[in-house]
N, C-alpha and C positions, 0 to 999 in steps of 0.2 A: 506493500501501496505507500504512496509516494503521495506527498502533500505540497501542496503552492502556497507561494505565500505571495500574497494584490498585497502591491505598494496602492500605502494608502493617498487618493485622490488628489491630481495636486492643491483641488479647496482644501484640502484640509493641510497638508503640507506645507503653505503660503500661510497655514493658521494660525501651525503652532513657530514660526520663525518667527511672527510678531510676535509671540506672544512670548518667545523665548530674549530678542531683541527690548520690549516696552517690562519682560522685571530685569536684565541685566545694567537698564538704562539705572533704573529707579534703586535701583538697589548703588549702583556709580554716587547717582543724582543725595541718597540718604548719610553713605559714608558723608558725601562730602558737606552736607547740611550737618551732622551732625563730628566730623571733626569739628569746624568752625571752631563754636562758642568753645570748649575749652582750648586749646590755641588763641583764642583773641582773650579771652580774658586772660589765659599769662600773657597774652602780649600787653593788655591795660595794669596787670600790676607792673610787670617786670617795666616799664613804660617811666609810669607814674611816681617809681620809686626813683631809680635814675635820675629822673629828670625835676624832683623834689626837693633831691641828694643834692643836681646838682646847684639845681638856681640859689642852697641853699644856702651855701658855702662857698658864689665863685670870688664872694671875694681873698676868701684864700687857693690855691696851686691846683687841688682835689680839685674844684669844680666844673672846672674843665675840662678835666679828665674822667668825668662822670656825662661832661652834658656831650661831650663823644663817646662813647659808650653809649647813650641814651638814642642819640644818633641811629649807631652802628644796630644798635639794636634791635628800633621801630624798621630796619629798612630789612633784615632779616625775619622780623612777622609777616613783611610788608610779600617778600620773597616768597616761605611758607603759603602763604595765602594764590600767589600767581600758581605753585606749585597745584594745588589739592585739584585748581581750576587746568588747568588743565593734565593734571593725571584723571581723576576722579571720573571730572566735565566735558575732555578732549579739547578742553577748547586754548584757545590760543591768542592769551591776553596782553595787552602791550604793556613791554615788560618793560616801560619808566624808563627817565632822563636823568639815572643817573651824573655826577659831576667824573669826571674818570682822569686819574692823576696825569700828570704829566710827565716825560721819562725822564725832566733835571729833577722835577721835585721833590720837597722834602715830601717823610712822611708827615711830621709837624705841619707843614702848610698845606698838606694834602685836605687833613684832618678836619681843620680851620676853617678852610677854603668848602666845607659840607655844611655847617652855618650859614652861610651865605645862601646854600643854594632849595629854589623854589621845594624839588625831589624827597630831600630832606622831613620838611617839614607840613608834607603832605604825606607821607610814612610818620610821620608821629601822631598827628590827627587821627589818620584812620588807627594805629593803636590803642589811638583812649579810648574812641566813641564807636569804634565798628560791633563791636562785643554788648549794647545796643540793641542793632539789630538781627544779627545773633541769635538775642538769647532769645528772639518772637521764635524765629525763622527752627531752630533749635527747637521748644516747647511744643508748636505746633510738628513736627515731625514727631517726635513722641508721645504724644495725642495723636496722633495719625494710627503710631503704626502699636499704639497697646489697644486700640480700641476695635481695631481689625483684627488683632491675633488673639485674643483677651476674648473680644465674642464672638468668635469662632468656635475660640475654642469653651466658649462656657459647658457645655457639658463632658466637658471632657476633667475638670479641673472644679462643677459640681459637685462632680461624685463621692470627692475625696474630702469633701466640704463641709464638717456638719452646722454651719452657721446662712443661715438666710441671703439667700443672692441681693445681695446690696448693686447699683449699677450705678455710680453718677448720678441719687437718686433719686432715681425711681421707681413710684407706686408700688408696690408687691405686695400688697392685700386686694388679692384677682380673688377669690372666694377661695371652696376646695379644689387641691388641686395649681394651687396659683403657683407652684415651683413649673410648672413646665411653661405656663403664658412666661415667669421671668424669663426662664431658660429662653424663647421662644424669642422674647424683644431681645435678645442681647445678641440671638446671632443674627438677625434685623438688621443688628446698630452691625456686629461688626459685615455685615454682605455688603450696607452701605460702606462703611470704610473702604474696604478690600478693597471695591470694586476705583470705590474716586480716589483711595490714593494717587494711584498711578499721580495723576493730573496734578494734586495734589499738594506730590512733593516736586513734580515741576515746573509745578507752578512757582515755590517757594522760591526752591537754584538756581531756578533765569532771576527772579526777582533780587536774591544772597549778586551770585557772583554779575549781574547790570549794573545795578548798584558799586558792587568794590571795587569792581574794576573801571567803569566808568571816573572813581574816586582817586587809584591809582594812576590810571594809564594818565591822569588828563595831561600833565606835561607833556608827556610823549606825547601823547594827537597830537597841543600843538603844535612841540616843534616838527612832527612832521607835517605837517603843514603849510609853517615856516621853509621847512624845507624843500616843497612843491614847491613857495613862490618862488621862492631863493633859482629852483632849479630853473626853474619855465622861465626865465631872468635872463640867466646863465648861456639855455640855448637861446633863446632868444638875441640876443650879443652873440655868441660864437657863430650862430645865422647871418646875421647880416656881418658879420667880423668877414667871414668868409664871401658874400656877397661881392663884398667893398675888391677882397681881393681877385678873383674872378675877375671883379670889369674893370679895374686894372691893367692883370695881361692882355683880357685882350685887348681894350688899346691899349698895351705895348706891346703883343706882340702882330697879332693876327689878323692887329685890324693898321697897326702899319703898314703889311707883306698884302696885303690889298691895296692897300692906295698904292700904294707901287708899283703894284698889276695892274689897277687902271693908269697910271701913266704909261709904263712899260704897255700895253697892249694899246691906248691910243697912238702915241708915237710906232707898231710900225703899222698900222690900220694907214696914217700919215705914208710912212717907207715907201708898204708893199708897190707902189707901182714907179717911184723915181728913182728907189733903190733898193728890190731886193736882195740883197743881202745882208746890208745896215737889219732890216723887217724882219727877216729871216731870228736875226741873234737877239733878235728886243724878242721875238717872238718862243725862245730858249728856254731864255735865259728869264720869261712871264713863265713859262712849263714849269720850271727852277720853283719858282715863290710859289706857283700854286703847290707841288708837293712839299712844300716846304711849313706851307701854310696851314694844308693841311693834317701834316703831322702834331705842329703848336695843336689843332683843332683835339687831336688827337687824346694827348695828355693833357692837356686840360678837364677833357670831359671823363679819363680815366681817373681825377684826381677828383670829381665826383662823383660816379657810379658807373664805374669799369662794367661797356658791357656785360663782360667774364664772369665778374658777381650776378649778374643779376642771371643769368643763361645759367653757371655749373657751379654757382655756388664762393664759398669765404671762400674756402680749402686751394679752388682750381687760381681764385683770382690772388691771393696772393703766394704760392705757389710762380707764377706770373709776377709780383711786380718781386719778391726778390731776387729773381731771374734776372731782371731788367734793372737792378743796385746799381746804384758806382761801387762799393767793395764787396766782397765775397760774402753771400752768408748762409749760413749754414740754417735751413726751416722742418721743422717735429713737431706736429698735431696728433691729437687720437680722433677725429676727426674724420670720418669716411671722408674717400678722397673720391669718388664717383658717381651724389647723386649731394644734393645738396640738404641741408639738414636743416631738416621742419622746426628740429624742437629750439631752435634759434633764430628771433624776430631778424626779420630784412635790418630793420632802425639800429638793430645791437650789428649786424654781420654792416653794415656801414660804417658804423662807427673803430669797429673793428682792426677794420681795413684805413679805414683817416690814419687810426694809430700807429699804427706798423710805418703802414708810408709816410709818413709825421717822423717815426721813431728815423727810418733811414735816409730822410733826406735831412736831417739836425747831423747826424753822424756821422755820411759821407761830405758834405758841409763844414763846419763847425771842431768836431771833436779829434779830427784827422783818424779816425778807427781804421786800420785795416782790415779786420770781421767785424760781423756784425753775428747774430742768432733772435731767433726769433723764435718761438713757444708759441706756443696756443690751444688750451688745458680746458674743454669743457666738463662742466659733472655738475651736478643738485641744485642742476637750477644755475652755476653760478658757468661766466664765456669769459676765466684768464688769461690777461694776452703779455708775454709778455720777451723786452725787446733790451738786449745787450747787445754792446761795444765792448772794442776793449781801448776808444779812444785816448783821451787827454782828462777826460772827467773835469770838472766843475760844471754843471747844471747848476741855474739855484734859482729857485724864487725873485723875481724881481721884484720890482713897488708893488701890486695886485697879487693878488691868491692867485690870479688865473696866467698874469706873466712869468712864466717858463723858459728858457732860452739857453744855449752852452754863451761862453762867454761871445759877444759878439752875433750870433746869431739868436732867433728870431721866431725859425719855423712850431717852436710849441705852443705860441703863443693858443692861448684859445681853446688847443687842446683838455685842460680839465673845465673849461665850462661851457664844453663839450659833450664829453661823460656828464658831468652835473646834471645833463638832458636829459642822458637818461638813467638820469641813477645809479653810474656808476661812481668810482672814486678811482682816480690818478694814483702813482708811489714814487717814488722818484728817491735813484739815489744814485748819484755824485761828488766821491773823495775827489779832491783833487788829487790827480794822477790816471784816474779811473781805478774801475773798468767805468759804465754808469750802464745803472736797470733802472728801468720803464717798465712798471708792474701797474694794467685797467684791471680794474673788475667790472665784471657786463651782468648785472640782476640781468636774465632774462624769461623773467616770470609776467 
């Protein structure tokens, strides 16, 4: 005799999956709500104690370390809250805008600088008052879970007690056999609490995490807005500078050649009957001028958006660029060579090509380099472009944040602004005597 296992219908399987997902979400959100209150209560006790002692002893030297410890403890509890949201709720809370220690800044100077940083006092205020919200959400979570579990299990624990069941003050004098009615009332309350539990817990977790996230991330969001405004301005400035440079190159190059070409053709037209030999020479000169003008226009178009970049992708365009470089260049990448990389937006590919083009131009013209290396690596949504040359170094920042060039050169001007418009960054390492290393980080999201 054989038996056949009949699989559950798709509708039943989908319902089970939804129930499992709902259960997992409810447990995670309950864990977040139940864990927040003890942590925030500890935050209140620690921060208020350190803050009070620090303020009271600020007239003597020990008060300052206590206030520094207050700021550090508040930051630790804020980080703990973000960790709960990240690991239990699966959210990505704003990291906050914390003051970073400079490379040459002493610990004491950095610690004192924390007192004037807004994020430090946001964390302190959060540690002092967040428990007021957490105690409400914690109490409601405990009450709902107790009602659900206690009501559903009422028939079980009623068997092991001699006392009349009195739950939340519910009247119990129903007459003979009223204990059955009492158990039934408890079961109904438990079922209602159990059915509504996922949505109540979800609402409480969403309310608390949204409120805490808005408070802790307010400064970070403000800085992101300021960064976006700065990036947009930098991108507009870089674009305007590129257009001015293109206009200047067109005026000084192809336009002048076209004017000369027009004059040569006019002269040949007048000489074609009187002196065919001179007319032929003028036409040959005009043909040479046309070839040179066409080549200059091609070079200018490569600087804007080379056709090979559009047709065959970033790797092929960079291979051609390094091949045409005035100095030998070694090129390495982990990107596919046989097709366009669809994971990298077109604007990022244009930016990467521009970085390599400008870096190689500066290395050839101003650094005295004999060899250069170009490395392009893509991973985790980030495109990293590194250009090294063995020149004399000395690349430095000029008067503005975007004025970056080798001594006597201006080829890197606007690079930082252009990358800022792509939400990227540029790092320059160029000690006197070399080597020079440019590293561009371009997010691809």
